GUVO-389032 format. One line per field, with one value per atom (N, C-alpha, C): residue number from 1; atom name; residue in one letter; chain; x, y, z. Coordinates in Angstrom, 3 decimals, padded with zeros to 6 digits. Layout:
N
k <- (NUM ...) $
a <- (CA ...) $
r <- (A ...) $
c <- (A ...) $
u <- (X ...) $
v <- (Y ...) $
w <- (Z ...) $
end
This chain:
184
k <- (1 1 1 2 2 2 3 3 3 4 4 4 5 5 5 6 6 6 7 7 7 8 8 8 9 9 9 10 10 10 11 11 11 12 12 12 13 13 13 14 14 14 15 15 15 16 16 16 17 17 17 18 18 18 19 19 19 20 20 20 21 21 21 22 22 22 23 23 23 24 24 24 25 25 25 26 26 26 27 27 27 28 28 28 29 29 29 30 30 30 31 31 31 32 32 32 33 33 33 34 34 34 35 35 35 36 36 36 37 37 37 38 38 38 39 39 39 40 40 40 41 41 41 42 42 42 43 43 43 44 44 44 45 45 45 46 46 46 47 47 47 48 48 48 49 49 49 50 50 50 51 51 51 52 52 52 53 53 53 54 54 54 55 55 55 56 56 56 57 57 57 58 58 58 59 59 59 60 60 60 61 61 61 62 62 62 63 63 63 64 64 64 65 65 65 66 66 66 67 67 67 68 68 68 69 69 69 70 70 70 71 71 71 72 72 72 73 73 73 74 74 74 75 75 75 76 76 76 77 77 77 78 78 78 79 79 79 80 80 80 81 81 81 82 82 82 83 83 83 84 84 84 85 85 85 86 86 86 87 87 87 88 88 88 89 89 89 90 90 90 91 91 91 92 92 92 93 93 93 94 94 94 95 95 95 96 96 96 97 97 97 98 98 98 99 99 99 100 100 100 101 101 101 102 102 102 103 103 103 104 104 104 105 105 105 106 106 106 107 107 107 108 108 108 109 109 109 110 110 110 111 111 111 112 112 112 113 113 113 114 114 114 115 115 115 116 116 116 117 117 117 118 118 118 119 119 119 120 120 120 121 121 121 122 122 122 123 123 123 124 124 124 125 125 125 126 126 126 127 127 127 128 128 128 129 129 129 130 130 130 131 131 131 132 132 132 133 133 133 134 134 134 135 135 135 136 136 136 137 137 137 138 138 138 139 139 139 140 140 140 141 141 141 142 142 142 143 143 143 144 144 144 145 145 145 146 146 146 147 147 147 148 148 148 149 149 149 150 150 150 151 151 151 152 152 152 153 153 153 154 154 154 155 155 155 156 156 156 157 157 157 158 158 158 159 159 159 160 160 160 161 161 161 162 162 162 163 163 163 164 164 164 165 165 165 166 166 166 167 167 167 168 168 168 169 169 169 170 170 170 171 171 171 172 172 172 173 173 173 174 174 174 175 175 175 176 176 176 177 177 177 178 178 178 179 179 179 180 180 180 181 181 181 182 182 182 183 183 183 184 184 184) $
a <- (N CA C N CA C N CA C N CA C N CA C N CA C N CA C N CA C N CA C N CA C N CA C N CA C N CA C N CA C N CA C N CA C N CA C N CA C N CA C N CA C N CA C N CA C N CA C N CA C N CA C N CA C N CA C N CA C N CA C N CA C N CA C N CA C N CA C N CA C N CA C N CA C N CA C N CA C N CA C N CA C N CA C N CA C N CA C N CA C N CA C N CA C N CA C N CA C N CA C N CA C N CA C N CA C N CA C N CA C N CA C N CA C N CA C N CA C N CA C N CA C N CA C N CA C N CA C N CA C N CA C N CA C N CA C N CA C N CA C N CA C N CA C N CA C N CA C N CA C N CA C N CA C N CA C N CA C N CA C N CA C N CA C N CA C N CA C N CA C N CA C N CA C N CA C N CA C N CA C N CA C N CA C N CA C N CA C N CA C N CA C N CA C N CA C N CA C N CA C N CA C N CA C N CA C N CA C N CA C N CA C N CA C N CA C N CA C N CA C N CA C N CA C N CA C N CA C N CA C N CA C N CA C N CA C N CA C N CA C N CA C N CA C N CA C N CA C N CA C N CA C N CA C N CA C N CA C N CA C N CA C N CA C N CA C N CA C N CA C N CA C N CA C N CA C N CA C N CA C N CA C N CA C N CA C N CA C N CA C N CA C N CA C N CA C N CA C N CA C N CA C N CA C N CA C N CA C N CA C N CA C N CA C N CA C N CA C N CA C N CA C N CA C N CA C N CA C N CA C N CA C N CA C N CA C N CA C N CA C N CA C N CA C N CA C N CA C N CA C N CA C N CA C N CA C N CA C N CA C N CA C N CA C N CA C N CA C N CA C) $
r <- (M M M Q Q Q P P P D D D E E E E E E R R R Q Q Q Y Y Y L L L Q Q Q A A A F F F Q Q Q K K K G G G D D D H H H R R R A A A V V V E E E I I I L L L V V V D D D E E E Y Y Y Y Y Y P P P A A A L L L L L L N N N F F F L L L L L L R R R M M M G G G C C C Q Q Q P P P G G G D D D A A A E E E D D D I I I I I I Q Q Q E E E T T T F F F I I I K K K V V V A A A R R R G G G L L L S S S R R R Y Y Y Q Q Q H H H K K K E E E R R R F F F R R R T T T W W W L L L F F F K K K I I I C C C H H H N N N N N N L L L R R R D D D Y Y Y H H H K K K K K K A A A S S S R R R R R R W W W E E E V V V P P P H H H D D D P P P S S S T T T L L L V V V T T T T T T E E E A A A S S S C C C P P P E E E S S S L L L M M M I I I E E E Q Q Q E E E K K K A A A L L L R R R V V V Q Q Q A A A V V V L L L N N N Q Q Q L L L P P P P P P K K K Q Q Q R R R L L L V V V V V V V V V L L L R R R Y Y Y Y Y Y H H H E E E F F F S S S I I I N N N E E E I I I A A A H H H L L L V V V Q Q Q C C C P P P A A A G G G T T T V V V K K K S S S R R R L L L N N N G G G A A A L L L N N N G G G L L L K K K D D D F F F M M M S S S K K K E E E I I I G G G N N N E E E) $
c <- (A A A A A A A A A A A A A A A A A A A A A A A A A A A A A A A A A A A A A A A A A A A A A A A A A A A A A A A A A A A A A A A A A A A A A A A A A A A A A A A A A A A A A A A A A A A A A A A A A A A A A A A A A A A A A A A A A A A A A A A A A A A A A A A A A A A A A A A A A A A A A A A A A A A A A A A A A A A A A A A A A A A A A A A A A A A A A A A A A A A A A A A A A A A A A A A A A A A A A A A A A A A A A A A A A A A A A A A A A A A A A A A A A A A A A A A A A A A A A A A A A A A A A A A A A A A A A A A A A A A A A A A A A A A A A A A A A A A A A A A A A A A A A A A A A A A A A A A A A A A A A A A A A A A A A A A A A A A A A A A A A A A A A A A A A A A A A A A A A A A A A A A A A A A A A A A A A A A A A A A A A A A A A A A A A A A A A A A A A A A A A A A A A A A A A A A A A A A A A A A A A A A A A A A A A A A A A A A A A A A A A A A A A A A A A A A A A A A A A A A A A A A A A A A A A A A A A A A A A A A A A A A A A A A A A A A A A A A A A A A A A A A A A A A A A A A A A A A A A A A A A A A A A A A A A A A A A A A A A A A A A A A A A A A A A A A A A A A A A A A A A A A A A A A A A A A A) $
u <- (021.618 020.830 021.597 021.442 022.354 021.544 021.700 021.315 020.400 020.763 019.746 018.445 019.002 017.723 016.988 017.677 016.714 015.740 016.294 015.654 014.283 014.474 013.047 012.222 012.630 011.642 010.912 011.888 011.431 010.080 010.684 009.660 008.011 008.340 007.267 006.443 007.159 006.532 005.662 006.346 005.491 004.249 004.369 003.412 002.215 002.586 001.758 001.917 003.086 003.098 003.405 002.428 003.094 004.169 004.338 005.369 006.898 006.675 007.891 008.072 007.131 006.926 007.570 007.067 007.652 009.139 009.445 010.985 011.940 011.250 012.268 011.873 011.033 010.767 011.789 011.747 012.309 014.028 014.454 015.820 016.210 015.498 015.974 015.479 014.442 014.205 015.206 016.163 017.014 018.140 018.423 019.641 018.704 017.628 016.731 016.707 016.209 016.052 017.191 018.878 019.810 020.219 019.909 020.274 019.534 018.186 017.249 017.998 017.883 018.344 019.832 020.746 022.020 022.060 020.808 020.740 019.867 019.466 018.885 017.403 016.677 015.048 015.023 014.072 013.402 012.773 013.034 012.481 011.034 010.028 008.498 008.595 009.472 009.473 010.152 011.226 011.771 011.261 010.148 009.260 008.134 007.794 006.785 007.656 008.613 009.444 009.655 009.879 010.188 009.017 007.910 006.777 006.345 006.441 005.984 007.267 008.433 009.443 009.069 008.340 007.863 006.770 005.917 004.586 005.273 006.184 006.413 007.218 007.783 008.482 007.550 006.471 005.112 004.662 004.446 003.796 004.738 006.048 006.847 007.917 007.449 008.303 007.838 007.054 007.030 007.634 008.099 009.500 010.557 010.743 012.459 012.756 014.272 014.539 015.610 016.029 017.059 018.704 018.519 020.073 020.884 020.238 020.982 020.640 021.329 020.968 019.673 018.864 017.528 017.987 019.038 019.166 019.376 020.304 020.740 019.308 018.293 017.203 016.110 016.236 015.421 016.126 017.390 017.762 017.961 017.810 017.474 016.170 014.964 013.452 013.813 014.299 014.096 014.887 015.987 016.855 015.833 015.109 014.316 013.152 012.493 011.618 012.082 013.312 013.950 013.753 014.370 014.586 013.404 012.130 010.943 010.317 010.712 010.135 010.619 012.310 013.001 012.394 012.071 011.153 010.069 008.933 007.670 008.196 008.834 008.821 010.012 010.610 011.807 012.439 012.969 013.702 014.912 015.914 017.479 018.092 018.442 019.036 020.073 019.665 020.528 020.639 021.805 021.793 021.514 020.596 020.299 021.770 021.370 022.661 022.176 021.323 020.810 021.509 022.528 022.931 022.133 021.468 020.727 019.471 019.126 018.023 018.475 019.830 020.244 020.245 019.905 019.749 021.224 021.022 022.432 022.023 023.099 022.967 023.463 024.315 025.054 024.795 024.302 024.052 025.625 025.516 026.913 026.767 027.759 027.441 027.322 026.762 026.352 027.338 028.516 029.799 030.376 030.075 030.817 029.760 028.687 027.337 027.629 028.128 027.895 029.031 030.412 031.550 031.264 030.479 030.290 029.189 028.119 027.541 028.122 028.922 029.646 030.688 031.040 031.691 030.835 029.691 028.687 028.244 028.166 027.644 028.560 029.975 030.903 030.998 030.945 031.064 029.783 028.513 027.313 027.452 028.040 028.118 028.993 030.313 031.181 030.759 029.653 029.105 028.041 027.530 026.664 026.893 028.309 029.209 028.938 028.979 029.005 027.924 028.270 027.187 026.368 024.958 024.292 024.555 025.137 025.575 026.831 027.664 028.917 028.426 027.660 027.043 026.507 025.760 025.078 026.031 027.212 028.028 028.955 029.193 029.762 029.215 027.833 026.762 026.684 026.296 026.041 027.474 028.643 029.694 030.359 030.411 031.255 029.818 028.572 027.897 027.030 026.678 025.872 026.723 028.008 029.099 028.743 027.847 027.626 028.955 029.022 030.172 030.077 031.171 031.349 030.419 030.000 029.146 027.997 027.837 026.242 025.782 026.534 026.443 025.889 027.005 026.636 025.218 024.823 023.571 022.338 022.691 021.697 021.423 022.355 022.406 022.229 022.430 022.190 023.010 024.476 025.602 026.804 027.983 028.925 029.793 030.356 031.287 032.376 032.896 033.881 033.135 032.170 031.671 031.133 031.057 030.761 032.109 033.329 034.599 035.296 034.761 035.013 034.232 033.162 032.408 032.858 032.882 033.704 035.346 036.227 037.320 037.152 036.032 036.096 035.216 034.338 034.129 034.945 035.830 036.838 037.774 038.070 039.188 038.546 036.932 036.261 036.159 035.965 035.995 037.014 038.288 039.728 039.978 039.323 039.341 038.661 037.665 036.826 037.067 037.696 038.194 039.456 040.294 041.521 041.044 039.854 039.455 038.976 038.238 037.440 038.652 039.679 041.029 041.392 041.843 042.599 041.548 040.487 039.763 039.239 039.795 039.679 040.849) $
v <- (-007.640 -009.279 -010.129 -011.337 -012.604 -013.308 -014.041 -014.632 -015.582 -016.317 -017.552 -016.623 -015.598 -014.769 -014.061 -013.740 -013.234 -013.960 -015.201 -016.459 -016.728 -016.703 -017.002 -016.029 -014.641 -013.733 -013.970 -014.060 -014.194 -015.424 -016.441 -017.395 -017.026 -016.340 -015.713 -014.940 -014.030 -012.869 -013.683 -014.636 -015.652 -016.015 -016.428 -017.008 -015.922 -014.684 -013.694 -012.951 -013.194 -012.839 -011.446 -010.839 -009.138 -008.489 -009.242 -008.935 -009.057 -010.090 -010.197 -009.234 -008.849 -007.867 -006.371 -006.231 -005.051 -004.982 -006.005 -006.094 -005.933 -006.525 -006.364 -004.908 -004.414 -003.241 -002.047 -002.103 -001.618 -001.678 -002.989 -003.466 -002.492 -002.265 -002.434 -000.816 -000.265 001.108 001.900 002.238 003.342 003.143 001.990 001.835 002.153 001.795 002.354 003.602 004.129 005.848 006.242 005.986 006.836 006.143 005.348 004.886 005.853 006.059 006.889 008.311 008.874 010.349 010.387 009.547 009.472 009.649 009.359 008.861 010.023 011.012 012.488 012.226 011.436 011.675 012.510 013.380 014.194 013.175 013.400 012.832 011.946 012.997 012.496 011.369 011.514 010.722 009.463 009.422 008.188 007.432 007.909 007.272 006.392 007.102 006.444 005.389 005.489 004.678 003.321 003.557 002.468 001.796 002.264 001.858 000.784 001.342 000.631 -000.694 -000.453 -001.588 -002.727 -002.264 -003.198 -004.011 -003.223 -003.904 -004.977 -004.519 -005.433 -006.779 -006.457 -007.681 -008.457 -007.943 -008.786 -009.724 -009.012 -009.937 -010.768 -010.540 -011.493 -012.360 -012.502 -013.102 -014.491 -015.126 -016.438 -017.027 -016.025 -016.497 -016.348 -015.636 -015.398 -016.956 -017.045 -018.333 -018.522 -017.481 -017.491 -017.683 -017.623 -017.869 -016.709 -015.735 -014.313 -013.544 -013.324 -012.366 -011.553 -011.500 -010.717 -009.328 -008.727 -007.699 -007.005 -007.860 -007.419 -007.592 -008.375 -008.529 -007.275 -007.121 -005.887 -004.556 -004.118 -003.132 -003.218 -004.427 -004.265 -004.006 -004.384 -003.842 -002.591 -002.041 -000.646 000.193 -000.194 000.551 000.496 -000.819 -000.883 000.387 000.455 001.286 002.912 003.062 004.584 004.741 003.576 003.891 004.339 003.474 003.702 005.315 005.305 006.895 007.678 007.952 008.969 008.877 007.758 007.435 008.437 008.029 008.754 010.516 010.663 012.163 012.829 012.096 013.007 013.966 013.781 014.635 014.208 015.338 015.069 014.448 013.556 013.003 013.881 014.244 015.441 015.043 014.845 014.511 015.810 015.489 016.540 017.452 018.563 019.409 019.630 018.909 019.342 018.012 017.819 016.493 015.912 017.175 016.830 015.939 015.740 014.750 013.356 013.112 011.650 011.110 009.751 009.219 008.881 009.428 008.898 007.830 007.093 005.973 006.123 007.136 007.524 008.635 008.839 010.275 010.973 012.077 012.738 014.186 014.921 016.004 017.000 018.113 019.342 019.392 019.847 020.225 019.177 017.962 016.846 016.560 016.828 016.425 017.744 019.011 019.720 019.796 019.294 019.014 018.051 016.745 015.783 016.087 016.992 017.339 018.288 019.237 019.992 019.032 018.008 016.828 016.344 015.532 015.348 015.907 017.609 018.535 018.354 018.475 018.514 017.203 016.207 014.850 014.613 015.197 015.020 016.138 017.001 017.895 017.447 016.598 016.157 014.747 014.079 013.136 013.194 014.637 015.078 015.421 015.516 015.452 014.626 013.333 011.796 011.635 011.102 010.374 009.501 009.346 008.482 007.149 006.614 005.111 004.947 005.937 005.965 006.131 007.125 007.533 006.189 005.485 004.453 003.301 002.852 002.133 002.361 003.864 004.291 004.239 004.670 004.410 002.940 002.148 000.745 000.373 000.620 -000.157 000.610 001.611 002.487 002.652 003.062 003.480 002.279 001.127 000.011 -001.051 -001.237 -002.338 -003.543 -003.530 -004.568 -004.608 -006.432 -006.447 -006.339 -006.341 -006.112 -006.933 -008.126 -009.253 -008.926 -008.578 -008.053 -006.782 -006.012 -004.805 -005.152 -005.951 -006.431 -007.085 -007.926 -008.750 -007.599 -006.557 -005.595 -004.573 -004.254 -003.668 -004.107 -005.621 -006.159 -006.148 -005.935 -005.758 -006.475 -007.006 -007.628 -006.985 -007.913 -007.319 -006.436 -006.651 -005.909 -004.645 -004.354 -003.247 -002.113 -002.925 -002.456 -001.763 -002.506 -002.122 -001.043 -001.054 000.158 001.149 001.244 002.414 002.710 001.880 002.356 003.035 002.435 003.362 004.698 004.850 005.774 007.106 006.538 007.536 007.681 006.682 007.060 008.229 007.971 009.123 010.122 010.168 011.584 012.215 011.253 011.943 012.714 012.060 012.686 013.862 014.019 015.123 016.570 015.798 017.037 017.409 016.549 016.769 017.843 017.492 018.206 019.681 019.705 020.950 021.944 021.206 021.887 022.347 021.631 021.925 023.322 023.150 023.938 025.503 025.338 026.377 027.497 026.586 027.194 028.159) $
w <- (006.647 006.800 006.223 007.134 006.933 005.525 004.784 003.425 003.990 005.172 005.877 006.321 006.999 007.570 006.727 005.613 004.407 003.933 003.632 003.189 003.794 005.157 006.022 005.720 005.753 005.655 004.144 003.077 001.907 002.056 002.661 002.404 003.204 004.261 005.114 004.296 003.517 002.683 001.647 001.018 -000.118 000.466 001.749 002.311 003.041 002.660 002.949 004.812 005.123 006.477 006.079 006.904 006.518 007.444 008.331 009.483 008.778 007.950 007.197 006.263 005.634 004.536 005.029 006.250 007.108 007.251 007.607 008.026 006.723 005.588 004.260 003.806 004.016 003.578 004.464 005.778 006.718 006.504 006.295 005.801 004.568 003.461 002.243 001.979 002.723 002.108 001.967 003.176 003.056 002.091 001.809 000.663 -000.638 -001.013 -002.195 -002.255 -001.556 -001.239 -001.568 -000.925 -000.926 -002.624 -002.951 -004.242 -005.342 -005.586 -006.080 -005.973 -004.566 -004.739 -005.305 -005.268 -005.698 -007.280 -007.623 -009.186 -009.806 -008.788 -009.274 -008.909 -008.419 -008.195 -007.045 -007.278 -005.991 -004.877 -003.667 -002.854 -002.850 -003.294 -003.446 -004.812 -005.731 -006.957 -006.381 -005.514 -005.333 -004.232 -003.539 -002.394 -003.504 -004.751 -005.592 -006.286 -006.746 -007.390 -006.285 -005.074 -004.020 -003.939 -003.624 -003.513 -005.079 -005.639 -007.091 -007.167 -006.711 -006.778 -005.900 -004.683 -003.500 -004.128 -004.841 -005.342 -006.691 -007.196 -008.094 -007.481 -006.352 -005.893 -005.298 -004.568 -004.048 -005.286 -006.377 -007.255 -008.116 -008.298 -008.908 -007.845 -006.426 -005.483 -006.033 -006.565 -006.585 -007.671 -008.450 -009.552 -009.147 -008.224 -007.721 -007.225 -007.619 -007.653 -006.764 -005.922 -005.066 -005.632 -007.008 -007.719 -007.653 -007.471 -007.324 -005.893 -005.234 -003.977 -004.105 -003.280 -003.171 -003.585 -002.669 -002.513 -004.157 -004.828 -006.393 -007.259 -006.857 -007.556 -007.198 -006.013 -005.669 -006.321 -006.305 -007.105 -008.575 -008.920 -010.399 -010.787 -009.945 -010.013 -009.774 -008.806 -008.856 -009.808 -010.372 -011.591 -012.433 -013.068 -013.915 -013.920 -012.549 -012.383 -012.579 -012.346 -012.339 -013.710 -014.635 -016.080 -016.766 -016.354 -016.873 -016.301 -015.164 -014.618 -015.545 -015.827 -016.615 -018.053 -018.454 -020.053 -020.003 -019.037 -018.941 -018.517 -017.787 -017.450 -018.344 -018.907 -019.964 -019.183 -017.991 -017.018 -017.166 -016.733 -017.059 -015.516 -015.572 -014.379 -013.800 -012.501 -011.744 -010.392 -009.685 -008.248 -007.647 -006.602 -005.733 -005.160 -005.062 -004.704 -003.247 -002.545 -000.897 -000.408 000.249 000.823 002.087 002.702 003.623 003.186 002.130 001.626 001.762 001.368 001.687 002.889 002.597 004.329 004.838 006.180 006.709 008.068 008.210 009.073 010.172 010.627 011.903 012.218 013.548 013.918 014.505 014.332 014.500 015.526 015.769 016.434 015.054 015.373 014.567 013.289 014.096 013.659 012.480 013.318 011.973 011.107 011.367 010.607 009.302 009.608 008.484 007.894 008.331 007.523 006.609 006.862 006.108 005.080 005.287 004.543 003.244 003.851 002.775 001.858 002.300 001.696 000.408 001.276 000.381 -000.842 -000.417 -001.734 -002.850 -002.336 -003.387 -004.331 -003.505 -004.240 -005.549 -004.808 -005.508 -006.730 -006.688 -007.560 -008.552 -008.397 -008.762 -009.660 -009.035 -009.614 -010.687 -010.308 -011.520 -012.747 -012.828 -014.190 -014.991 -014.250 -015.086 -016.070 -017.046 -017.637 -016.769 -017.132 -016.110 -016.077 -017.110 -017.137 -016.182 -016.403 -015.498 -013.852 -013.736 -012.423 -011.581 -012.617 -012.302 -011.586 -012.353 -012.066 -010.744 -010.845 -009.372 -008.149 -008.369 -007.087 -006.758 -007.465 -007.050 -006.610 -007.219 -006.610 -005.364 -005.223 -004.122 -003.126 -003.253 -002.209 -001.653 -002.429 -002.220 -002.277 -002.777 -002.684 -003.084 -004.317 -005.543 -005.848 -006.328 -007.079 -008.732 -009.385 -010.595 -011.406 -011.070 -011.674 -011.221 -009.938 -009.545 -010.370 -010.469 -011.210 -012.885 -013.371 -014.887 -015.034 -014.025 -013.873 -014.072 -012.811 -012.639 -013.928 -014.386 -015.558 -016.885 -016.814 -018.149 -019.335 -018.680 -019.965 -019.219 -020.200 -019.511 -018.493 -017.502 -016.646 -017.272 -018.461 -019.023 -019.022 -019.713 -019.943 -018.333 -017.748 -016.244 -015.975 -015.905 -015.897 -016.515 -017.602 -018.533 -017.973 -017.999 -017.455 -016.119 -015.284 -013.952 -014.059 -015.106 -014.946 -015.767 -016.681 -017.339 -016.140 -015.411 -014.215 -013.286 -013.214 -011.997 -012.474 -013.763 -014.621 -014.803 -015.132 -015.070 -013.784 -012.832 -011.287 -010.974 -011.274 -010.834 -011.591 -013.101 -013.824 -013.239 -012.767 -012.326 -011.070 -010.306 -008.562 -008.984 -009.921 -010.045 -010.508 -011.378 -011.874 -010.522 -009.816 -008.695 -007.663 -007.704 -006.560 -007.203 -008.455 -009.203 -009.033 -009.094 -008.848 -007.798 -006.831 -005.541 -004.876) $
end
């Protein structure tokens, strides 16, 4: 969604236009669902967190200043809801080992889909080995294409810390992948 188009929908949303709400939910729901699944939520819990995210967006939209991208603000709210969920549930963050639960955006032939799911399964298993803070920056950077500065704003830490976590995560992923290849 283009920034000008997004701004129009947000203004309509603030005025109570229910169609604008539907369009924004349709636009961002798949990305939020993928984010939460990659961060270890079960599908039902992820849907609850997304619902809570959009409720908080609706309540806080009048305070949204348009200084940051709406997408960044939305993911920040979702991330905060995820943290609250884990605090309440005291559950271990673990990436689901069933890649079919992840939302896909492209339709493929069954054979290609099976190969992609196998790759996704291996990547998810390796991602699961990372500490949660490192996994978070990898998912935001490479799966959702946030910039370093956007991630820093989203997770409320300096950009240097994000770079450090990302570097540590990539080194960890490299180590895990080399061990996995060695075990084959």
